[in-house]
KEKOLFI-39127 format. One line per field, with one value per residue (C-alpha): x, y, z; residue in three letters; residue number from 1. Coordinates in steps of 0.02 Angstrom, whole numbers, plus 50000, padded with zeros to 5 digits. Last residue first. Example, Ala and Ser with C-alpha at 12.3 -4.5 7.8 and 13.67 -1.06 7.14 Angstrom:
c1 50684/50615
c2 49947/49775
c3 50357/50390
zanu SER/ALA
drenpa 2/1
% end
This chain:
c1 50514/50451/50379/50291/50325/50480/50610/50533/50475/50651/50726/50616/50476/50321/50404/50556/50446/50361/50521/50481/50306/50294/50473/50439/50283/50373/50516/50394/50300/50459/50531/50366/50357/50537/50510/50351/50443/50582/50451/50372/50541/50577/50406/50446/50607/50507/50545/50604/50605/50745/50893/50785/50682/50512/50427/50525/50493/50312/50283/50373/50249/50127/49946/49804/49662/49611/49427/49374/49511/49471/49286/49314/49429/49297/49166/49276/49317/49133/49090/49226/49173/48991/49038/49144/49000/48880/49002/49017/48828/48808/48942/48852/48684/48758/48803/48722/48822
c2 50217/50108/50245/50158/50096/49999/50076/50248/50264/50230/50353/50499/50602/50643/50623/50727/50855/50895/50979/51105/51059/50876/50844/50928/50821/50661/50700/50737/50574/50470/50545/50525/50341/50309/50394/50294/50133/50179/50222/50050/49967/50078/50033/49848/49875/49920/50092/50099/50272/50363/50373/50365/50516/50494/50615/50569/50382/50411/50518/50407/50267/50369/50338/50244/50216/50061/50066/49922/49807/49851/49824/49652/49605/49665/49556/49401/49432/49457/49298/49201/49266/49225/49048/49025/49086/48966/48822/48868/48870/48704/48626/48687/48627/48453/48384/48234/48095
c3 49024/48883/48777/48634/48457/48506/48390/48356/48537/48600/48476/48535/48461/48565/48734/48690/48601/48766/48831/48970/49032/48982/49039/49206/49231/49180/49302/49444/49419/49406/49565/49659/49608/49661/49828/49859/49819/49940/50072/50051/50078/50229/50302/50280/50379/50535/50610/50790/50864/50956/50836/50680/50736/50657/50536/50379/50395/50445/50288/50161/50188/50085/50127/50045/50165/50257/50305/50195/50256/50437/50410/50335/50479/50602/50516/50529/50712/50753/50658/50748/50919/50883/50831/50986/51095/51010/51035/51220/51239/51149/51259/51416/51350/51329/51160/51082/51002
zanu UNK/UNK/UNK/UNK/UNK/UNK/UNK/UNK/UNK/UNK/UNK/UNK/UNK/UNK/UNK/UNK/UNK/UNK/UNK/UNK/UNK/UNK/UNK/UNK/UNK/UNK/UNK/UNK/UNK/UNK/UNK/UNK/UNK/UNK/UNK/UNK/UNK/UNK/UNK/UNK/UNK/UNK/UNK/UNK/UNK/UNK/UNK/UNK/UNK/UNK/UNK/UNK/UNK/UNK/UNK/UNK/UNK/UNK/UNK/UNK/UNK/UNK/UNK/UNK/UNK/UNK/UNK/UNK/UNK/UNK/UNK/UNK/UNK/UNK/UNK/UNK/UNK/UNK/UNK/UNK/UNK/UNK/UNK/UNK/UNK/UNK/UNK/UNK/UNK/UNK/UNK/UNK/UNK/UNK/UNK/UNK/UNK
drenpa 97/96/95/94/93/92/91/90/89/88/87/86/85/84/83/82/81/80/79/78/77/76/75/74/73/72/71/70/69/68/67/66/65/64/63/62/61/60/59/58/57/56/55/54/53/52/51/50/49/48/47/46/45/44/43/42/41/40/39/38/37/36/35/34/33/32/31/30/29/28/27/26/25/24/23/22/21/20/19/18/17/16/15/14/13/12/11/10/9/8/7/6/5/4/3/2/1
% end
């Protein structure tokens, strides 16, 4: 079955729209930057602004990561012997913290 010139034109436009949409989605995934979700949560007023629950979950993960990072840094600075020689490392062979 042959298509009319009008159908061919609409199919071509649909194909161009799909390829443009596909290329824009590739660009958006490439241009995404890592950012802390904790920042928007702390910057918005919870009484006036709506914050999606997913952002709160990401912010909780960011807070946990920052807490672990700071605690390891302080331990390395003030008590490095705890990391080098501790009961957990003696039993398991590595620090499973």
